C-alpha positions as CSV (number, residue, x, y, z in Angstrom):
1,M,29.4,53.8,-223.2
2,M,31.9,56.6,-222.4
3,K,35.4,55.7,-221.4
4,L,36.5,56.8,-218.1
5,E,39.2,59.0,-219.5
6,E,36.8,61.0,-221.7
7,A,34.4,61.4,-218.8
8,K,37.4,62.8,-216.7
9,A,38.3,65.1,-219.4
10,K,34.6,66.5,-219.9
11,T,34.3,66.8,-216.2
12,K,37.6,68.9,-216.1
13,V,36.4,71.2,-218.8
14,I,33.1,71.9,-217.2
15,A,34.8,72.5,-213.9
16,E,37.3,74.9,-215.4
17,G,34.4,76.8,-217.2
18,A,32.6,77.1,-213.9
19,I,35.5,78.5,-212.2
20,V,36.2,81.0,-215.0
21,I,32.6,82.2,-215.0
22,A,32.6,82.5,-211.2
23,L,35.9,84.6,-211.2
24,S,34.6,86.8,-213.9
25,V,31.6,87.6,-211.8
26,L,33.5,88.4,-208.8
27,L,36.1,90.5,-210.7
28,R,33.6,92.7,-212.5
29,G,32.8,94.7,-209.3
30,I,36.4,95.7,-208.7
31,L,37.0,98.3,-211.4
32,P,34.4,100.7,-212.8
33,P,32.7,99.9,-216.1
34,I,34.6,100.8,-219.3
35,F,31.3,101.8,-221.0
36,R,27.7,101.3,-220.3
37,L,25.3,99.6,-222.9
38,P,21.9,101.2,-223.9
39,Q,19.7,98.5,-222.0
40,G,21.5,98.8,-218.6
41,G,24.5,96.5,-219.0
42,F,28.1,97.4,-218.9
43,V,31.6,96.1,-219.8
44,S,34.5,96.2,-217.2
45,A,38.1,95.2,-217.8
46,A,38.4,93.0,-214.6
47,G,35.3,91.0,-215.6
48,M,36.8,90.1,-219.0
49,A,40.3,89.2,-217.7
50,P,39.5,85.5,-217.0
51,L,38.2,84.9,-220.5
52,F,41.5,85.9,-221.9
């Protein structure tokens, strides 16, 4: 069985990951895309910021 500390650490990592993904989705609409991809996607600087 998993120790309580290990379970808390894993929960924290999952929560931080969810927050970073949500922040990235919200921020990508702020700045215009840097470049567009051939199949309709795009890359924006604001959307990449939380990942760094």
